[in-house]
matplotlib code that plots the C-alpha trace (Angstrom):
import matplotlib.pyplot as plt

x = [0.0, 1.1, 2.4, 0.6, 2.4, 4.0, 2.0, -1.4, -2.5, -1.7, -3.7, -6.7, -6.4, -6.6, -9.9, -13.2, -15.8, -17.5, -14.3, -13.4, -16.8, -16.2, -12.7, -13.8, -16.6, -14.1, -11.5, -13.9, -15.2, -11.6, -10.9, -14.0, -12.7, -9.2, -10.8, -11.9, -8.3, -8.9, -11.6, -10.9, -11.1, -14.4, -15.9, -17.5, -14.6, -11.9, -8.3, -7.2, -9.8, -7.6, -6.9, -10.6, -11.4, -8.9, -10.5, -14.0, -13.1, -11.3, -14.2, -16.6, -14.7, -14.2, -17.9, -18.8, -16.8, -18.4, -21.8, -20.9, -19.9, -23.1, -25.5, -23.8, -23.3, -20.5, -18.0, -16.1, -12.6, -9.7, -7.9, -4.8, -7.1, -8.8, -5.4, -4.3, -7.5, -7.2, -3.5, -1.6, -1.9, 0.4, -0.3, 1.9, -0.8, -3.3, -0.8, -0.4, -4.2, -4.6, -2.0, -3.6, -7.1, -5.7, -4.0, -7.1, -9.5, -7.0, -6.7, -10.4, -11.1, -8.3, -6.5, -2.9, -0.1]
y = [0.0, 3.5, 6.1, 9.4, 11.8, 14.8, 17.2, 15.7, 18.7, 21.0, 18.6, 18.7, 22.5, 22.9, 21.0, 22.7, 21.9, 19.5, 17.7, 17.5, 15.9, 13.4, 12.7, 12.1, 9.7, 7.7, 7.8, 6.5, 3.8, 2.6, 2.5, 0.4, -2.1, -2.1, -2.4, -5.9, -7.0, -6.8, -9.5, -13.1, -15.1, -16.9, -15.5, -12.5, -11.7, -9.1, -10.1, -6.5, -4.6, -1.6, -1.1, -1.5, 1.1, 3.5, 2.8, 3.3, 6.6, 7.9, 7.0, 8.6, 11.9, 11.9, 11.4, 14.0, 16.6, 15.6, 15.9, 19.4, 20.5, 19.1, 20.5, 23.9, 23.1, 25.0, 24.9, 22.8, 21.7, 23.6, 21.5, 21.2, 19.6, 17.4, 16.3, 15.3, 13.3, 11.5, 10.8, 11.3, 8.1, 6.3, 3.0, 2.2, -0.1, 2.7, 5.1, 2.6, 2.2, 6.0, 6.3, 3.7, 5.2, 8.7, 7.4, 5.5, 8.4, 10.8, 8.6, 7.8, 11.6, 12.3, 14.6, 15.1, 15.5]
z = [0.0, -0.7, 1.7, 1.7, -0.7, 1.1, -1.0, 0.0, 1.9, -1.0, -3.3, -1.0, -0.7, -4.5, -4.8, -5.2, -2.5, -4.9, -5.7, -2.0, -1.3, -4.1, -2.9, 0.7, -0.3, -2.5, 0.2, 2.8, 0.4, -0.1, 3.6, 4.2, 1.7, 3.3, 6.7, 5.7, 6.1, 9.9, 9.8, 10.8, 7.6, 7.3, 10.5, 12.1, 14.5, 14.1, 13.8, 14.4, 16.4, 17.1, 13.4, 12.5, 15.1, 13.4, 10.0, 11.3, 13.1, 10.0, 7.7, 10.2, 10.2, 6.4, 5.8, 8.5, 6.6, 3.3, 4.9, 6.3, 2.8, 1.2, 3.9, 4.3, 8.0, 9.7, 11.0, 8.6, 9.5, 7.9, 5.3, 7.7, 10.3, 7.8, 6.5, 10.0, 10.6, 7.3, 7.2, 10.5, 12.4, 14.9, 13.3, 10.3, 8.9, 9.0, 7.4, 4.5, 4.2, 4.2, 1.5, -0.7, -0.2, -1.0, -4.3, -5.3, -4.7, -6.4, -9.5, -9.8, -9.9, -12.3, -9.8, -10.8, -8.3]

ax = plt.figure().add_subplot(projection="3d")
ax.plot(x, y, z, "-o")
ax.set_aspect("equal")
plt.show()
């Protein structure tokens, strides 16, 4: 999985609000798919509950920001705070997941670096 590019905050800052919402939804979707790696194969238990919690909390905050943009709700987080929520994690596994989700969302929207 990819590390988050060092210019991710600048990339997010350059997006229109509509593009940011699309990015956040695609980013969150990718994280939910990556979160499946925390499941015990063939069962309903979690192999890595701590990582799954990080995934869930990150998805929650990404979608909350997208909802704030769509509904006109304020205050919205500044991009620097949103960047920290999405990408700055203590867990190396979560950092890799965040990087992969970023690259996937960026590419699917045709956002150049």
